[in-house]
C-alpha positions, 0 to 999 in steps of 0.5 A: 062163803055163801049167801042165803036165798029167801026163806021158803017152805019145805018142798017135801011132804015127808013127816018132820023127823029131827034128831033127838039131840043136836049140840048146843055151842061149838064142838071140837073137831080135828081142825077147830070147831063145828057148831050147828045153829038152828033157824029160829023161823024153821026149827028143822033147818040148821046151819053148820058153822066150821071155825065160825064160817057158815059151811052148810045149810040143811033142812032136816025134813027136806033133803031137796032143800038148798039154802045157799044161792051158789048151790041153787045155781049149781043145781041148775047145771046138774039139771041139764045132764041126762036123766038118771043116777049120777056119779058125783065127786064132792071136793069139800064135803062139810055137811053134804047139803048138795049131796043130799040134794043130788040123791033127792033129785037123782035117786041111786046116785053114787057120791063121794064127799071129801073133807080134810077133817075126819072128826067133822065127817063122823059128826055130820053122819051122826047129826044129819040124815045123810044118804048111807054108804055106798050111796054117799061115802065120806072120806077124810083126805086132802081134796087134791090127793083124792082127785089125783087118785081117781080113775079116768072118766069115773065121774059125771060131776066134780064139785069143788067147794073147798076153802081155807078161810076165804080162799081156795087152797092154791093146789085146787085152782089153776090149769093143773087142777082143771086138767085133773078134774077134766081127766076124771070126768066122763065125756059130757061130764061137768066140773062145778067150781065155787069161786069167792072173789071181790072186785075187780074179780081178778081171780074169777077171770083167771080161773075161767081162763084156766078152765078154758086152757084145760078143757080145750081151745074150743071149750068156749066156742062150743058152749062148754064153759060158763060163769054165773053170779048175781048181777051185782057181783058181776058188775064188781059192786061187792064180794061174793060167790061165782059158780064156774062150769066146764064140760068135758068134750065128747070124743070124735068117732074113731076114723074108719080104716078103709083099707081094712074094710071087706067090700063083700061085707055090709058096712058096720056102723061105728059105735063109740062107748059114749053113744048114749051121752048127750052133749051139754051146751051151757048156752042152753036157754033153759039154763039161763031161764032157770038161773033168772027165775031163782029166788035171787036171780043170777046171770049166765055168761056162756060162749062169747060172754064167758070169753069176754068175762075172762078177757085177757086174764092169764091162766093160773098155774097150779103149784106142784104138790 
């Protein structure tokens, strides 16, 4: 479901430590098979294939390494968030390459990776140098079930990267899914969606329309909605991955009840719980520059451009569980 960027050397100077053994050939898991394939040019780099599909690519000596282009694009969005550790929910864990990257860039982050296959999660813990629990917890569950059970405003980032074959399961797309993701995001938090589509990008356009509906009528105008992909994909020349992003709005300051104010007392400043949260504007020029300077440059559509991309596409309805 993803393309790789150009080969590059590790960004870490840490000594090379590889597991004593990695499996050769497919290994049975609960939902089929998993296979670890080494890169012939960089032996410390491996790709995890799940049922024959490349699902994660990791550099076992460099936790900050991201090979798949859509993950590099997602990382550019995460870089916009205020400094410090994050709480991240990964819907679709596989080899947890993106979770490793987040921990490398944001030490101390608390993350939960969800995958339907319990045996796969056991194996990736054994094969790859993943952050230990509680920094990274891995849960065998349906992604939609975990999302529905999550507390309100409990995550800074929600990542949807779930596929059954070449499609995202129906209960993880549409306005219902987007509304649930918005609910579990903290104010200013961001939903990142890996959307695979083919020309004329009908699914991606309808997903953007779904995000716009769930994240509020002002989401596009306020720069809280975006789509990113390589120019060839956006121009409808080939099948590929798009990254869609939506930011939960900050609550307005609660209105002051003037009738309850004591004129003899000094006025008190209104302090809201998210006073230290910064507004994330996806029209930020830094984001556009970061995406254009990737090994494979990507185009950012935010604000009016995101609205134009969605056009008249109808939102998708999430089927009832």
